[in-house]
C-alpha positions in Angstrom: -18.2 36.6 29.6 -16.3 34.0 27.6 -13.2 35.1 25.7 -11.0 33.7 23.3 -7.7 34.8 22.0 -5.8 34.3 19.1 -2.2 36.1 18.2 -3.0 38.8 20.9 -6.7 39.6 19.5 -9.5 38.8 21.9 -13.1 37.8 21.2 -16.2 37.8 23.2 -18.0 34.4 22.7 -21.8 33.9 23.3 -24.0 31.3 22.2 -26.8 32.1 19.7 -29.8 29.8 20.5 -31.7 30.8 17.1 -28.9 29.5 15.0 -27.7 27.0 17.6 -24.2 28.3 17.2 -21.6 30.1 19.2 -20.9 33.7 17.7 -17.5 35.5 18.2 -17.0 39.3 18.2 -13.2 40.3 17.8 -12.9 43.3 20.3 -10.8 46.4 20.1 -10.9 46.8 16.3 -11.5 50.0 14.1 -14.6 48.2 12.6 -16.3 45.0 13.3 -15.7 41.4 12.8 -17.7 38.6 13.8 -17.7 34.7 13.3 -19.6 31.7 14.1 -18.8 28.0 14.7 -20.8 24.9 16.3 -17.6 23.7 18.4 -14.7 25.2 20.0 -12.5 24.0 17.2 -14.6 25.4 14.4 -15.0 28.7 16.2 -11.2 29.1 16.4 -10.9 28.3 12.7 -13.3 31.1 12.0 -11.9 33.5 14.4 -8.5 33.1 12.1 -10.5 33.4 9.2 -12.4 36.4 10.2 -9.2 38.2 11.6 -7.3 37.4 8.5 -9.8 39.0 6.2 -10.3 42.1 8.5 -6.5 42.8 8.7 -6.2 42.1 4.8 -9.1 44.9 4.2 -7.4 47.2 6.6 -4.0 46.8 5.1 -5.7 47.4 1.5 -7.4 50.6 2.7 -4.5 51.8 4.8 -6.5 51.7 8.0 -5.0 51.0 11.6 -6.9 47.9 12.6 -6.7 48.5 16.2 -8.8 51.0 17.7 -7.1 53.8 19.6 -8.1 54.7 23.2 -7.1 57.9 24.9 -6.2 56.3 28.4 -8.8 58.6 29.8 -12.5 57.9 31.0 -14.8 59.4 33.6 -16.1 57.1 36.4 -18.9 57.7 38.8 -18.7 56.3 42.1 -20.5 57.0 45.5 -18.7 59.6 47.5 -17.7 57.4 50.3 -15.8 55.0 48.1 -14.1 58.0 46.5 -13.2 58.8 50.3 -11.9 55.4 50.7 -9.9 55.3 47.6 -8.2 58.6 48.4 -7.3 57.5 52.0 -5.8 54.3 50.7 -4.0 55.9 47.9 -2.6 58.5 50.3 -1.7 55.8 52.5 0.5 54.0 49.9 2.0 57.4 48.6 0.2 57.2 45.4 -2.2 59.5 43.4 -5.6 58.2 43.3 -5.0 57.6 39.4 -1.9 55.5 40.2 -3.9 53.5 42.9 -7.0 52.8 40.7 -4.8 52.0 37.5 -2.8 49.4 39.5 -6.2 47.7 40.9 -7.7 47.6 37.5 -4.5 46.4 35.8 -4.5 43.2 38.2 -8.2 42.9 37.4 -7.8 42.4 33.9 -4.5 40.3 34.3 
């Protein structure tokens, strides 16, 4: 997936062949905001504009623009993988949660 970031906000970028433009969707918002551009420069400009409008509307409406996450999610994995993760976590004197959280953090950074 192609990503673009401005002021700490991330957007997923895809090409729309029907419009012959790139489409961006700002992620992690309490609502939706998208933008279009034919070039990377125009896409960045439209990203900034779309984000500015979204944040202004949120401020006017008294809405937190950032979506809140609980920090919890269920993950279904094969039992053999679960067993291997548990063994490695134990070997490192960590809980499964600590072990997996560290791996996920490294993966997204």
